C-alpha positions, 0 to 999 in steps of 0.5 A: 414761686419766689417763696418756694425758692426761698424755702428750698434754699433754707432747706438746703442750708440746713442740710449743709450745716448738718452735714458739716457738723455731723460728718466733718466735725463729728458734732453730736448731742449726747443725750444718754444718761451714761454719756456713752458717746462723749469723748473724754478730754484726756483722749482728746488731748492725746489725739490732738498732740500726736507727732506722727500718724497712728494707723489701726487694723481692726480684724473684727470683720466678716460673717458676724452675729448680731451682738458682734455686729453691734460691737463692730458698729461701736468700734466704727463710731469711736474710731470715727470720732478719733479721726475727726479729732486727730485729723490726718494723723489718724486712720484705720481699716477693717480687715476680714481675715477669711477674705484677705489671704489665700493662706488663711492659717498663715494669716491667722498666725501673723494676727496671733503673733501681733497679739490679737487673740482668736475666739471660736464662736458657735452660732445656731440657726434653726437646726443648723449649728456652725462654728467660726474663728473670729479675731475681736481685736486690733493692732495699732501701728505708730512709727516702728512700734505696734500694740494689740488691743483685744476687745473681749477677755480671754475665754474658752467659751464658744458663745458671746453674751450681751453682758460680755459685749456691753462690758467690751463696749464700756472699755473700748475708749479706755483700751484704745487710748491707753494702748495709743498712749503706751505705744507713744511712751515706748517710742519716746522712751518715757514708759513708766517702770514699776518694781517688785521688791525682793530681799525679804522672801517675797514672791518669786518671778515664777509665782508672778509670771501670769501677772507680768507675762501672760499671753493677753494684753492684761498683763503688766509687761503690756503696760509697764517696764518691770524690775525685780529690785532686791533691797538687800543688794545694796550693802551699806558700810556702817563704819563709813561716815558717808554710808548715809549718802549711799542710803540716800542714793538708793532712795533717789534711785527708787523714787526717780525710776519706779512709779510704784513698788509692789511688796508681795508676800514677804516672809523675812522681817524688815530691818530698820534700814529697809523700813527707812528706805521704803518710808523715804520712797513714800515721802518722795511721792512713791506709790506702794501696794502691800500684799501681806500675810499677817499669819503663817498658815498653809493648807499643805501643813495638814497633808501629814497631820490632823492640825497645826498652830497658825502663828503671827508672821513677824515682819517688823512692820506693825509699828510703821503700818500703825503710823500710816493709819492701818492695823493689819490684825494677827488673826484669820477670818473665817467666812461662810462664803468660801471655796471648797476643798477635798477632804478624806473623812473616812478611814474605811473608804479612801474617798474625797468629799468636798467641804467649804473651807472657811479660810479660803474667802471668795470675795465679791466687792460691793464697792463701786470704786474704780479699782474693784467695780465689776472685777469678779470674785477674788479668791483669797487664802488665810486672810486677816482683818484690817482696821484704819485710823482717822487722819486729816492728811489722807482719805481711806477707802475700803476696797475688799471686805468679808461677807455678812457671815464671818468671824475672826479667829485670833492667833495663835489659832488651831487649824484643822479639817474639823471646822469644815467636816463639823462646822460651827453654828452659823450664828457664830459667824456674826461679823459683817463686812470685815475689811481686808483691802484698803486704799489710802490717798493723800499725805503721810508723816514719816515714820522716822520723823522723830528719829532723824538726826539730819532732817535736811537730807530726809523728808518728814512729810510726803507729797500727795501719794497713794498706798494700798494694803491687802491682808493676803499675800496670795492674791497676786500669786499664780500656782507653779507646778512641775518643779517650776516648769509650768504655771496656772493662771492667776486666780486658778482654784486647783480644786474646782478648776475655776479661774477667778478673774477678780485676782488679776483684775484687782492687782492690775486695776490697783497698779493702774490707779496708782500710776495713772497721773493723766487720769486715763484709768478714770475712763473705766467709770463710763458705764453703759446702762443695759435696757432690759425687757420685762418678759412678764409684762410682754406676756401679759399685754401681748395682744395689746402690743400687737394691736398697737403695732399693727393699728397705730401706724395705719391710723397715723397714715390716715391722719396724715392723708386726711390732713393733707387733703384738708390743707389742699381743700382750704388752699385751693377752694 
């Protein structure tokens, strides 16, 4: 009797310890290869240092498909772990929009106004097809600020597949904790600011509208304060002996206010003073993204004439780029992997046929770097090559490159529709993986090191910093139509009507990577490994699988039954 009581007490203690570890301290062993259930140290640090309560309303509730139920369960698991870490300063609730209000349309409008995107989902059961509206997202409340989090990317599709759910789950921790971090920054007036440089013919605000102000949470305004900074607006009086101090003030302003600057498709040459300002901004630890067209070429030039000559775009940046360790070639890459354009190739019939246009490269990165991993196809226009030079001071990573079937056309280059109508031999496209996008991380020597008279006021070597070069100025550009009144999504191909998500993803990822001092962006490294089923093996061993599933459980029960009888027989005989 005493022995049975001792066993019972031990059993209860084990149950109590398990309850405390699992339900109170959220203690778990993450045995998955991808560590999908492990909360990062960056997330833990942010949640443990909250100075006020975070409350989250999740609208992924109601009559959901199995895939969406799986997504919902992962959201619950993640937020439960967040609550254990943050304690009383974190709470959440699930809300079913269809059950919470008599005026459903009014509630729908409120949820959309908060920033959560709706999705029309079509489900099929037998011959019955039904459609419902869901809101796969949440709203974060902190003090007097709110921030929306959308679990799925914006799409017009009526279906959600496994890959989309898997990608959403991969990004859950990053999306939630980055949104929490951003809302805390706003409240404490510590939000990072980035700048688009103006003054040298760069892209306009309208041409960057989708990138900066689109209607989802994948836009720069969601994450950063933005300024369009005219580098020419500061007039320097060269007759004044103190004019150098004014230049230093501009550099200090940029370094103190801008986490990163973006120079998007300049068309006017940079003068030495402008180059000096950019150089010293870099020396002070500023981060820069360059989107450069090295060749002046535009498809519109072929609208009224059969051909045109593409010349080198004289921007007066070659010497500075070479000094930093990159050379953007004055050439155009021609690639067999490209998008198509309509061409009228008959004088008798005014009919357009579509031909692959080798100057419009469609790039899918084969690099697993955070910036380009799983970003989708990038649609580019009149791209040039990039060469890099070795330096002990920094590390260079190729982000984008052409396909295995490409070639280089040096300038001046004759551009005509004939290359599409009567394409050259495939064997002539014999260049492989020509770089068109490069990340450089480390330190840089000032381009003006040997020209500085007073080196006490300027830096000759940079702090640890980063730069990214893309040899295409159109990557961040959205199409503007109707005299600037409307715009197309970034990555939109006006001929195929497709939207290539890679354009927006690579720009957003590049800026996040440059500005991420607390390593939140590295949470995107977390990948879930989808377990796939071999349908061929299932068909081949179908009978065996069925027999095992039916017979094996019965055998186990019989083994247990006779083992228990044998145990009782030995004990009481």
